[in-house]
DORO-699963 format. One record per residue (C-alpha): residue number from 1; residue in three letters; y, x, z. Coordinates in steps of 0.05 Angstrom, whole numbers, plus 32768, in hexadecimal, padded with zeros to 4 digits. Layout:
<NUM; ALA; <Y; X; Z>>;
...
END
This chain:
<1; MET; <91DA; 8030; 80E2>>;
<2; VAL; <9190; 8039; 80D8>>;
<3; ALA; <9165; 803B; 8116>>;
<4; ARG; <9133; 8074; 8115>>;
<5; SER; <90F5; 807D; 813E>>;
<6; PRO; <90F1; 80B9; 816E>>;
<7; ALA; <90BB; 80D7; 8141>>;
<8; ALA; <90E8; 80D5; 8104>>;
<9; ARG; <9121; 80F4; 812C>>;
<10; SER; <90F5; 812D; 8144>>;
<11; VAL; <90DD; 813C; 80FD>>;
<12; ARG; <9124; 813C; 80E4>>;
<13; GLN; <913B; 816A; 811C>>;
<14; GLY; <9101; 8199; 810F>>;
<15; SER; <9112; 819E; 80C6>>;
<16; ARG; <9158; 81B7; 80D7>>;
<17; ARG; <913A; 81F1; 80FD>>;
<18; LEU; <9111; 8206; 80C0>>;
<19; TRP; <9151; 8216; 809A>>;
<20; ALA; <9160; 824D; 80CD>>;
<21; TRP; <9120; 8272; 80BC>>;
<22; PRO; <9133; 828A; 8076>>;
<23; ASP; <9176; 82A2; 8090>>;
<24; ALA; <9154; 82C9; 80C8>>;
<25; LEU; <9121; 82E8; 8098>>;
<26; ILE; <9158; 82FD; 8068>>;
<27; GLY; <917F; 831C; 80A1>>;
<28; LEU; <9140; 8340; 80B9>>;
<29; GLY; <9132; 8358; 8072>>;
<30; LEU; <9178; 8375; 806E>>;
<31; LEU; <916E; 839A; 80AF>>;
<32; VAL; <912F; 83BE; 8097>>;
<33; PRO; <9154; 83F1; 806C>>;
<34; ALA; <9180; 8401; 80A8>>;
<35; THR; <9143; 841D; 80CC>>;
<36; PHE; <913E; 8454; 8098>>;
<37; VAL; <9183; 8470; 80A8>>;
<38; PRO; <916D; 8498; 80E6>>;
<39; LEU; <9131; 84B3; 80BF>>;
<40; ALA; <915E; 84C9; 8086>>;
<41; ALA; <918E; 84E9; 80B6>>;
<42; MET; <9156; 8514; 80D3>>;
<43; GLY; <9142; 852D; 808E>>;
<44; GLY; <9106; 8500; 8086>>;
<45; GLY; <90E3; 850C; 80C8>>;
<46; GLY; <90AE; 853D; 80DD>>;
<47; LEU; <9072; 8551; 80B5>>;
<48; LEU; <902D; 8545; 80D0>>;
<49; VAL; <9004; 8583; 80C5>>;
<50; VAL; <8FC1; 8567; 80DD>>;
<51; PRO; <8FC5; 851B; 80DC>>;
<52; ASN; <8F91; 850C; 8112>>;
<53; GLN; <8FB5; 84CC; 8123>>;
<54; HIS; <8FAF; 84B4; 80DB>>;
<55; PHE; <8F65; 84C2; 80DB>>;
<56; TYR; <8F55; 84A0; 811D>>;
<57; ILE; <8F83; 8464; 811B>>;
<58; VAL; <8F79; 8451; 80D2>>;
<59; SER; <8F2E; 845C; 80D3>>;
<60; ALA; <8F20; 8437; 8114>>;
<61; VAL; <8F4C; 83FB; 8107>>;
<62; SER; <8F34; 83F4; 80BF>>;
<63; ILE; <8EEA; 83F9; 80D0>>;
<64; ILE; <8EF0; 83C6; 8108>>;
<65; ALA; <8F18; 8397; 80DB>>;
<66; ALA; <8EE5; 83A0; 80A2>>;
<67; LEU; <8EAC; 838E; 80D1>>;
<68; ILE; <8ED0; 8350; 80E9>>;
<69; ALA; <8EE0; 833B; 80A1>>;
<70; GLY; <8E97; 8346; 808E>>;
<71; ALA; <8E81; 831A; 80C8>>;
<72; LEU; <8EB1; 82E4; 80B1>>;
<73; ALA; <8E96; 82EB; 806A>>;
<74; LEU; <8E4F; 82DF; 8084>>;
<75; ALA; <8E67; 82A3; 80AB>>;
<76; THR; <8E8A; 8289; 806C>>;
<77; VAL; <8E49; 828F; 8045>>;
<78; GLN; <8E2A; 825E; 8077>>;
<79; ILE; <8E65; 822E; 8072>>;
<80; GLY; <8E66; 822E; 8026>>;
<81; LEU; <8EAF; 8236; 8012>>;
<82; TYR; <8EBD; 8265; 7FD8>>;
<83; ARG; <8F08; 8266; 7FE4>>;
<84; VAL; <8EFF; 8280; 802B>>;
<85; LEU; <8EC8; 82AF; 8015>>;
<86; PHE; <8EF6; 82D1; 7FE3>>;
<87; LEU; <8F2B; 82D9; 8018>>;
<88; CYS; <8EF7; 82F9; 8047>>;
<89; LEU; <8EDE; 8327; 8011>>;
<90; GLY; <8F26; 833B; 8001>>;
<91; PHE; <8F34; 834E; 8049>>;
<92; MET; <8EF1; 8370; 8050>>;
<93; SER; <8EFD; 839B; 8012>>;
<94; LEU; <8F45; 83AA; 8028>>;
<95; CYS; <8F2E; 83C3; 806C>>;
<96; ALA; <8EF1; 83E9; 8052>>;
<97; ILE; <8F17; 840E; 801C>>;
<98; PHE; <8F4F; 841C; 804C>>;
<99; ALA; <8F1B; 8438; 807D>>;
<100; VAL; <8F07; 8469; 8045>>;
<101; HIS; <8F51; 847A; 8040>>;
<102; GLY; <8F52; 848C; 808A>>;
<103; LEU; <8F0F; 84B0; 808A>>;
<104; THR; <8F23; 84DD; 8050>>;
<105; THR; <8F60; 84F8; 8074>>;
<106; PRO; <8F63; 8541; 805E>>;
<107; GLY; <8F4D; 8573; 8091>>;
<108; ILE; <8F24; 8545; 80BE>>;
<109; LEU; <8EE1; 852F; 809F>>;
<110; VAL; <8EF3; 8545; 8059>>;
<111; PRO; <8F0C; 858D; 8050>>;
<112; ASN; <8F54; 8595; 803B>>;
<113; LEU; <8F43; 859C; 7FF1>>;
<114; PHE; <8F79; 856D; 7FDA>>;
<115; LYS; <8FAF; 859A; 7FBE>>;
<116; GLU; <8FC9; 8560; 7F98>>;
<117; TYR; <8FCE; 851D; 7FBB>>;
<118; SER; <8FCF; 84F1; 7F7D>>;
<119; GLY; <8F85; 84F7; 7F6A>>;
<120; SER; <8F68; 84FB; 7FB0>>;
<121; ALA; <8F3B; 84C8; 7FD1>>;
<122; VAL; <8F72; 84BA; 8004>>;
<123; ALA; <8FA3; 84A6; 7FCE>>;
<124; ILE; <8F71; 847F; 7FA4>>;
<125; SER; <8F59; 8459; 7FE1>>;
<126; ALA; <8FA0; 8446; 7FF4>>;
<127; TYR; <8FAB; 8427; 7FAF>>;
<128; LEU; <8F66; 8407; 7FAA>>;
<129; SER; <8F6D; 83E8; 7FEF>>;
<130; LEU; <8FA4; 83BE; 7FD1>>;
<131; ALA; <8F8A; 83B3; 7F8A>>;
<132; ILE; <8F43; 839D; 7F98>>;
<133; PRO; <8F54; 8369; 7FCE>>;
<134; ALA; <8F8A; 834D; 7FA1>>;
<135; LEU; <8F53; 833A; 7F6F>>;
<136; PHE; <8F2D; 8315; 7FA6>>;
<137; PHE; <8F6C; 82F3; 7FC0>>;
<138; ALA; <8F7D; 82DD; 7F79>>;
<139; ALA; <8F37; 82C3; 7F70>>;
<140; SER; <8F3C; 829A; 7FAF>>;
<141; TYR; <8F79; 8276; 7F92>>;
<142; ALA; <8F5E; 826C; 7F4D>>;
<143; PRO; <8F6C; 8226; 7F34>>;
<144; GLY; <8F24; 8215; 7F20>>;
<145; LEU; <8F04; 822C; 7F61>>;
<146; ALA; <8F00; 81E6; 7F80>>;
<147; ARG; <8EDB; 81CD; 7F43>>;
<148; LEU; <8EAD; 820A; 7F47>>;
<149; GLU; <8E9E; 81FC; 7F90>>;
<150; SER; <8E88; 81B5; 7F80>>;
<151; ARG; <8E5A; 81C9; 7F46>>;
<152; LEU; <8E3A; 820A; 7F5C>>;
<153; PRO; <8E0A; 8212; 7F96>>;
<154; PHE; <8E22; 8243; 7FC9>>;
<155; TRP; <8DE4; 826F; 7FCA>>;
<156; PRO; <8E02; 82A4; 7F9B>>;
<157; ALA; <8E38; 82B2; 7FCF>>;
<158; GLY; <8E08; 82DB; 7FFB>>;
<159; TRP; <8DF9; 8307; 7FC0>>;
<160; LEU; <8E43; 830F; 7FB2>>;
<161; VAL; <8E4F; 8326; 7FFA>>;
<162; LEU; <8E15; 8357; 7FF4>>;
<163; ALA; <8E2F; 8372; 7FB1>>;
<164; VAL; <8E75; 837D; 7FCE>>;
<165; VAL; <8E58; 83A0; 800C>>;
<166; ILE; <8E2D; 83CE; 7FE0>>;
<167; ALA; <8E69; 83DE; 7FB3>>;
<168; LEU; <8E93; 83EF; 7FEF>>;
<169; VAL; <8E5D; 841C; 800D>>;
<170; VAL; <8E53; 843F; 7FCB>>;
<171; TYR; <8E9E; 844B; 7FC5>>;
<172; ALA; <8EA0; 8466; 800C>>;
<173; GLY; <8E65; 8494; 7FFE>>;
<174; VAL; <8E84; 84AF; 7FBE>>;
<175; ALA; <8EC9; 84B8; 7FDD>>;
<176; ILE; <8EB2; 84D9; 801E>>;
END
């Protein structure tokens, strides 16, 4: 019999508990489709004629989150880490574009001119709020980024943040 230290025993016991997590996540994932059954039984649920809640909740939460992500991006410029900066820019662009999605809710700020949803600013913003941040998130995990951090000075990062902010403001101005 091999004698083990208390630290080794606690690590071994903790690793047994980790195997329960995948099972719980799979079980939870299988329960998610079951939540659609009541909605399907009601015929899809009610239709929102004037989606005031969509306008207020999506706009307010997205604007606040975009401001927080922008403040984190400015703090990251002072720290000097490109990997974290790209993550901050990804979250900032996600929140800002999604704020445009909320602000362009038909019938509130923008007249209800969208007879077809597919080409409207609401629809385009929903898709762009996922596509644009994905590019920043992918850039933050690029394999050569650590080598780039060691070779480049960090001063272009402030200009990168400014360029992203200007692009987001221009997009918001055009969409609204």
